[in-house]
N, C-alpha and C positions, 0 to 999 in steps of 0.2 A: 148188942143192943145199940138204937140211933141216937144218937146225941141232940139232945133239945140245945136249939141256940138261947142263950140268954135273954130273959122277957125283957124286950125291951122300956127303961122305965125312963128315961130321956133320951131323942135322938142325934148323937153325933151326929155333928157338921161332915156333909159330905166331904172328901179330900179331892182337892185340885187333881189335874192329869195327872200332871208331873209328879206329884208325892203318893201319889194311888199306885203309878206304875213299880217308883223306885220299894212302894213298900209290897206289893206283887212278886216282885224280883227277890227279895230277900227271903219273902217266907216260902216261896219255892223254891231257891238255894236253900234254908232251910231243911223244908219237907224232903227234897232230892236226899239231901245226905244222913236225913233220917230213915228213910225208906229207905235207903240203901246199908243199913248197920244194922235196922232193927225188922226192918218187909214193912208192908204196909198191912198187917192184918195188925200190930203194935201201934200204927198211929191212930191218935184220937185230936179232936180239935185243941185240946187243953194240953195236953203233953206237948204236941208243937208249939203251942202259945207260948211254953214254958221254953222251947227250944230254941226259937225266932224274937222271944225277948219283947214279944207283943201280945195285947188283952185279945183274951179271946171274940173278946166282939167285933175287932179287927179281924181275924179271921169270916168272921162271919158275914161281915161287911164286905169282903176282897172276894168271896168264893160262896157264899151261900151255905154249904156243908162240909161234909165231908165228900164226897161223893163230887163236888162240882170240883173242892181242891185238887182230886183225883187226875180227874177228866183235865184241869187245868194244866196239870204235870205230862198228864198224856198228849194235851196238843202241845206244848212244849215242848216235846220227844219231837213229836210227828212233824211241827217248825223246821228242829234243826235235821231233821231225813230230807225234808224239803231242799232246804238250802244245798245238803251233801249233792242230792238227786241235781237241780238246777246245775251245779259246776263241772257235770260232767253232760249234761247233755247236746253242748256242741259237739263235743265228740263220739256222738252218737255215730255207732258202724249205719253203712246206708245199705248195708243188707238187712232184710225185712225180720226174716227169721234171726241175726244176730245182733238185731236191734230188741227182740224179747227177750232173748235172754240175758243182753246185756242191761236192761229195764231192771228185772227179779232179782240180778246179783244183786244190782245198787241198792235196791230194796232191801233184800236181805243185812247184807253191809252197813246199810245207814239205822235198818232196825239195831241188831245188837251192839254199833258204837254209840248210841244217841239216848237207848230208853235201856232202864238198870234193870235189870233182872226181877225185881220186888217189881214195879211196874209190870213189867208183861206177864209176872202173873197172873197180878190184879186183872188184867184184862182177858187172860186166858178164862180166868176163874168167872168172871159176866159179859157172856157173849151180846147182850144187850147193848154194856158199853161199845165193846169192840166195833160193833155193826154202825153204834152212831156216830163213831169218831172215824171209824174207815173213810165213811163215805165222802168226807172234805181231805181225805188225807192224797197229797199229790203224788204219790210211786204207787198208787193205785188205779189213781187216771192214767202216768204214764205208761206201765203196763197194758190196762186198754185201748189206749190211744194206738202204743205199738202194733197190736192186733189188728187195731182196724186200717193201718198203714200196711200190713201184711196181707191184708185180705183188698185191698185196694190193687195190690204189685201185684194181685191172681197167686200169690202163692199158700194162700186161705181162701176157702168156700164161705160166704156169708148165711150156712143154715143155721148158726149161733151168737147169739150177741155176746161180743167181746165181755161187759158185765157178766154176761152168764158165767162165760170160762172163770173169769178173774174169781167170780165167785166161789165157781167148785174147787178150784185150786187155792184159792186163799183158805178152806175149810181146813186141808192139810196145811196149808202154813200154819194158821193158828194150831195145830195140835203141835205143829213142829217146836212151833215157838215156846209151848210151856214143857216139850221135854229139854230146851237149850236152857228156862229158866230155871229146872230144875235141877241142873248140873249132868243131865244123861248123855246129853250130844254137846259135840262142839260147836263152834261156825262151821267148817267144812260139812258136816254132818247134813248138816243143819242148810245151808247150800244146795249141798247136792239133793235133797230131799224135795226143795220145795220146785229144783229144778226140773224132777224127773217127774213131779205133778203135773208142771205145765204141759213139758213133754206128752206126757199122757191125753190131756186136755185136748192140745193140740193137735195131734194124730187124729180126732176125731174130725175135724173138717179141712187138715192136711190135704193139698192137692197130689195126685201122684208124686210128680217130680221131687214133692216135700215130703214126703212120707219115710222115706229108705233114710233120709237125714236125720230125721225125727227121730227115728226109732236108735239108728247110731248115735244117736248123743244122747239116749236117753241109756241106752245098753253102758255107755262108756262111764256112765253117775253110777253104775250098781257097783261100783271096786268101794265107790265112799259109803255106800249105805252100809255096808258090812256091819259094822255099828250097831247102824238101828234093826238091824236083822237078828243079832244075836241079842239085844233085849227084849223085842218081838218073842224068841225062841224060849228067857228066860220069862217071860210074863210078866215084862216089865214096861 
């Protein structure tokens, strides 16, 4: 049941920017700790208010509602992921295909390190939230830009838009993230599965001199995808 915000009997004064930022930081830290312990399903504005030792009205003033709070948690994770990705961009490989693989691997690593599994589970359960937030995710843009660079270099054809390829491979990414959040697979299997999905998508537009290389790379990932195949055979 969706919680209704408290009816405003008297408007509280809007805090200044510095105070608001400090309050938001404190609440998000408390929310992250709560979600890590109890999961998103148990999160409510009232329980979080008790946890953070603030009023329910403060939470609604800061985030609007529970969905806004979750979106802020996810955006905070995206910001941390973007910072991690930017830190390695200066050392991007010059080879266009290697650059794509590196961008994908960094995105996976940043996700597993900066987004709590409970938050990932919430995103997976709400595709609309994922689509809305992922549009502004720097990591997604970096992968698309890497594909564009590979196209300009002549390694890939321009038959399909990079955003479309990222969208298709991203569907696999989202599915595997759900399995990672559920504890079914570890980060190695997640990374191998996502890289394999991108290899398959890229094969559709690869120039002849690149196809063999992508196919070899995809085949090399099969050894790390054994756990996925086992789970699929078990029907999990």
